[in-house]
N, C-alpha and C positions, 0 to 999 in steps of 0.2 A: 701918605697915600696908602690905600688898602693893598695888601699883597694879592697878587693874582693867583687863583687856584684853578687847575684843570682836573676834571674827572670825567667819567663816561661809561657807556655800556655798549656792548654789541647787540644789535637788534635781532635776536633769535628766539623771542618769545616773551611772555609776560614776566613780571618781576615778582619775587616771593619774599617771605618774611626774613630769609637770610640776607637778601639784598637790603631790606629795610634796616636791620640791625647793623649790617656791615658797612653801609655807605649812605643810604638815603636819608636817614635822620640826621646824619652829619652834614649833609648838603643843605638841609633846611636851616640848620644853625649857621653854617658858614656863609650862606647868602646874605646874612645880616652883618657880617664882620669882614667879608672879603669880596674881591672882585671875582665872582665865580663864573666859570665856563664849564658847560656839560656837553660832551661830545657824544653823538649817536654814531657809532663807527660802523656804518653800513657797508663800506668798501671792504673793511677787514672781515666783516661777517660773511662776505661772499667768498673769502679764501677757502672756507670749508663748507660753504652752502651755495656754491656757484651753480649747482644743478637745480636749485630751488629758490630763484630770486624773488618769487612771489611771497614766500614766507618772510624773507628779509624785509621787503617793502611793507607788508602788513604789520610786522613787528615794530616798525618805526612809530606807527600810530598807537600801538599798545604801550610802548614806552612813554610816549607823550601823556597818555591817560594816567599811567602809574605815577609819573612825576607830579602831575596836577593833584592827584589823589592824596599824596603824602604831604603836600604843602609846598612843593617848589613853585616859587613865584617867577613866571616868565618875564616879568618886568625887572626883577632883581637878579635873576640868574640868566646868563646868555646861553641858551640851548641852541646847538648847531648840528647840521648834518654833514657828515664827512664828505660825501660825494659832491656837495655844493661848494666845496672849498678846494678847487684844483691846485691851489698853491701848496697844499699839504704834500701832494704827490711830487711836485717839482722839488720841494725841500728834501723829500725822501731820496730822490735820485742823487742829489748832491751829497747827502750824508752817506750814501752807499759806498762812496769812495774811501770812507774812513773806517770801514769795518770789513773784516775778512770772513770768508765762508767758515773757516775753522772756529772763529769766535762765536758765530751764531750757532754752530754745531754743538758747542759746549755750554750754551745758555741752558741753565737748569729748567727754566719754564718751558722752553721749546722741547727739550728732551722728554719732559713729563707729558706734554700735550701730544707729541708725536706718538708716544706709546699709547695714551688713552684713546686717540683717534685711529690707531692702527695705520699710521702713515709712514712707519719707519722705513719700509722697503720702497715706497712710491710716494714721494713728498712733493706736493705742488709748490712751485717756486714762490708763489704769492704768499702761501702760508709760512713757508720757511723764513721769509724776510719780514714777517710782520713786526718783530721787535724793532726794526729800523723804522718801519712805518709808524709805530707807536711813538717813537722818539720825534718824528716829524709832527705828530699831533700835538705834542707838548710844546715843542719849540715854535710852532707856528703862531701861538698866541703869546709867546714870551711868559709862560707860566713860571711863577716863583715856587709854587708848592704843588705836589701831586699826592692826594690821599690814596694809600694803597694798603693791602695786607702785607704781612711780612713775607709771604711767598712771592710777592711781586716786586720786592725790593730790587732784584737784579735789573728789572726793567728801568727803574728810575736811575740807578747807578750807570747803566749803559747809556742813557740819555745824557747824563752829566759828563760822561767820558767823551761822547761824540761832540758835545758842545765845546768842551775844553780843547779837544784836538783841532776842531775847526778854528776856534779863536787863536790858538797858538800857531797854527800853520800860517794864518794870514795876518797875524800880528794886530788883530783888532777884535774888541769885545762885541761881536755881532750877535751871538746867540746867548740867551740866558741859561745859566746852569741851575736847574731846578733841584729842590730838596724834597725828599719823601716825608709824608705825614702819615704815621701808622695809626690804624683804627683798632678794631677789636682783635684780641689775641687769638681767638678760636672761631672756626666756622660754626654756623648753626647746623646741627645734624639733620639728616632727612628723617621722615616719619618711619622709615624702615630700619633705622639704626645706623645707616651709613654715616661716616663722619662729616660728610658734606652734603648739603641740600642742593639739588641741581635740576635744571629743566630736563636734561637728557636722561636723568636717572629716574624720572617718574616718581619722585619721592618728596615733592614740594608742596607747601601750602602757599597758594598765591594770594597776593593782596586783593585781588578781585574775586576770589572764591565766594560763592553764595553761602548762606548759612547751612543749607543741606550739604554742599560739597565740603565745607569745613567740618561739619559733624562727622561725615563719613571718614574723612582723613584722620581726625582726632581719634576716632575709635579703631583705627588701624595702626595707631602709634605703637612702636616697639616698646615693650616693658621687660619684665624679668621672665625669660623663657623657661626658667626652672621652677617657676611658681605654678602649681597645678590648680590649687583651690584658693578661694578668697581668704581663708583663715590660715594659709601657709605663710610663714615669715618670708618676706621678699626683700630683694636688694634694690636700692635706689640709685646705686652707682651704675652708670651706663644705661639707665632706664630713661628713655627719651621723654616719657610723660612728665617725669620730674625735672628733666632738663628744661622743658618748655615752661613748666611752672616757675622754675627759677628765673627764666627770661621774661615772662609776661605777667606773672601774678605779683601784684604790688603788695599784697598782704603776706609779708614774710613769715609772720607767726603762724598763719594758716598753713603755709607750705611746710614749715618745720613740724607742725602737728601731723599733717598728712604723712610725711616721711617717717615720723616716729611710729605712727599706727601701722604703716605699711610694713615696716621692719618687724613689728610685733605680730603681724598677721591679723590686725583688727580693722582693716579696711581693704576693700577689693579694688581691682583695676577699674571696674565699671564706675565706681564712685569717683575715683581719682580722675578718670577721663571725662566724666560728666562735668565735674568742676572745671577741668581744663578747657572744655569746650566753651563754658560760660565765660571764662576769663579771656580766652582768645577771641570770642565773638564780640565781647565788649571792646577789645582793642581794635579789631578790624572793622567794626560797624561804621564808624565815621569815615574811614578810608574807603570802604565799599560804597558809601553814599556819595562821596565826592567823585568816585570813579564813574558812577552812573551819570553824574552831571558832566563829567569829561567826555563821555561817549557822545553826548549831544553837541559837544564843542570841538570835535576832532579837527575840523577844517580851520577853525580859529587858532587852535594850538599849533597846527602845522604851519600856518602863516607866521606865527611867532617864531618858530624854529627857522623858517626861511629868512625872516628878518635878522635873527641871530647869525645865520650863515653869512649874510651880507656884511654884517659887522666884522666877523672873523676874516672874511676875504680882504677887507681893507687893512687889518692888522697884519695878516700873513703876507700881503703884497709888499708891505714895507720890509718885512724880514727877508723875503725873496730878493728884493731890490738891493739890500745891503749885502746879502750873500753873493750875488752876482757881481756887485762892484768889488768886493774883496777878492773874488776869483778872476777878475778882469775879463768878465764875459758880458758886461753891461754896456750896450752901445746906444 
């Protein structure tokens, strides 16, 4: 039997090239070899967007279009919407008995995000508890594998720990203990030189960007700030234009030639960026075309996601039933 894998996204905007290299291309491959589930975590998105629910709702359709554009097949991958699977929230309540406030407080991911979102002094309970909710997402479909970056490893370990505690407490293997599958080692940096590309940082190249938008962003890409003239020797280390060339330019000999000439002051930023635009436009062009097609099929894609949600409800209902039976609250 194929191993079951769960991954997903919070619907807070369109997806960018960092998402593609970090997870989306892996999903396209895994749908051929695994029983793959992709969660659209709209309930979790509301924990820090509760004052803008329209944005979350609209972003669900944006995600569906991005999925279709990169090659996710809705007949091979089960895409589902979190709010359409109420069993997730019931599992969450039962799991909450197996974790303490102190444990969540020391979760490194929570600590980092509270600082980033400036919620340290006033933390919504829904956001604070979302690691337990994520565990419920994973456990509700009996996922064997969870693809994550190294920075998200604590989330999978926390889920394994909760599943193990529950199973040991009631003497029955009810919950599957998932394993992490690690993807890329590093994040794709933003066009501004930030080590991470992000929607909220306004430094992303989106999968659906037009040619004009792409060109503008490529020519804003951070290069060597100490290089004043095109014939000055430049540095390629930390130079985002060359980072992107390494990621997207398949002609490695051309990239090495550009780097050598750049270091020697024999090629300017404009030439490097012009070639980068051509390379990235060639990469994004078919995705952009499929995304335009997806825009005309939004309702169809949403129906597929609702069908997937129904399928997950049936799986999760079995999990809930077994949990309740183990806890002696099934009547």
